[in-house]
C-alpha positions as CSV (number, residue, x, y, z in Angstrom):
1,R,209.1,102.2,114.8
2,Q,209.2,100.1,111.6
3,W,211.9,102.5,110.2
4,Q,214.1,102.5,113.3
5,G,217.4,100.7,113.3
6,Q,217.9,100.8,109.5
7,G,220.3,103.7,109.4
8,N,217.8,106.2,108.0
9,G,218.4,108.7,110.9
10,K,222.1,108.5,110.5
11,Q,221.8,109.1,106.8
12,L,219.7,112.2,107.5
13,V,222.2,113.6,110.0
14,A,225.1,112.8,107.6
15,L,223.3,114.7,104.8
16,A,222.6,117.7,107.1
17,A,226.3,117.7,108.3
18,W,227.6,117.5,104.7
19,Q,225.3,120.3,103.5
20,W,226.2,122.5,106.5
21,R,230.0,121.9,105.9
22,A,229.5,122.8,102.3
23,R,228.2,126.2,103.5
24,G,231.2,126.6,105.9
25,G,229.6,125.2,109.0
26,Q,231.9,123.5,111.5
27,S,229.5,122.0,114.0
28,L,225.8,121.3,114.5
29,L,223.8,122.1,117.6
30,I,221.0,119.5,118.4
31,E,218.0,120.0,120.6
32,A,215.9,117.1,121.7
33,L,213.3,116.6,124.4
34,A,215.1,115.7,127.6
35,E,212.5,113.1,128.2
36,N,213.1,111.4,124.8
37,A,215.7,108.8,125.9
38,G,215.7,107.1,122.5
39,A,216.6,110.3,120.6
40,R,219.3,111.2,123.2
41,R,220.9,107.7,122.9
42,F,220.8,108.1,119.1
43,Y,222.7,111.4,119.2
44,E,225.1,110.1,121.8
45,R,225.9,107.0,119.6
46,L,226.6,109.4,116.7
47,G,229.2,111.0,118.9
48,A,227.3,114.2,119.9
49,R,228.7,115.9,123.0
50,F,226.2,116.6,125.7
51,L,225.9,120.3,126.6
52,G,223.1,120.3,129.2
53,V,219.4,120.4,129.9
54,E,217.2,123.5,130.2
55,L,213.5,124.0,130.9
56,G,211.8,124.6,127.7
57,E,209.9,127.8,126.8
58,D,206.5,126.2,127.7
59,R,207.9,125.5,131.1
60,R,206.5,121.9,131.0
61,L,209.2,120.0,129.1
62,S,213.0,120.2,129.3
63,D,215.3,120.4,126.3
64,A,218.5,118.5,126.0
65,Y,221.3,120.1,124.0
66,Y,224.1,118.3,122.1
67,V,226.7,119.4,119.6
68,L,228.3,117.4,116.8
69,D,231.8,118.9,116.5
70,D,233.4,116.6,113.9
71,L,231.1,116.8,110.9
72,A,233.7,115.5,108.5
73,K,233.3,112.0,110.0
74,F,229.8,111.9,108.2
75,D,231.3,112.4,104.8
76,K,231.6,108.7,104.1
77,D,228.0,108.1,105.0
78,C,226.9,110.7,102.4
79,Q,229.0,109.1,99.7
80,A,227.6,105.7,100.4
81,S,224.0,106.8,99.6
């Protein structure tokens, strides 16, 4: 928790988006535990579009799926680091 709220997560997503775009990628699919409300809010604040929830392979936990469509919006965050 001591590292939360400092922008580190956004920097990591920005770097992943930048590297994926450099390889020709256009969007990122994100999977998070449906029960992890904090992670889900984080991705939603980044602008990820919610796709839905599915029961996970272990049949005990559900997975929430999101997609980041506009990876170019993270370019400025990579250049700032």
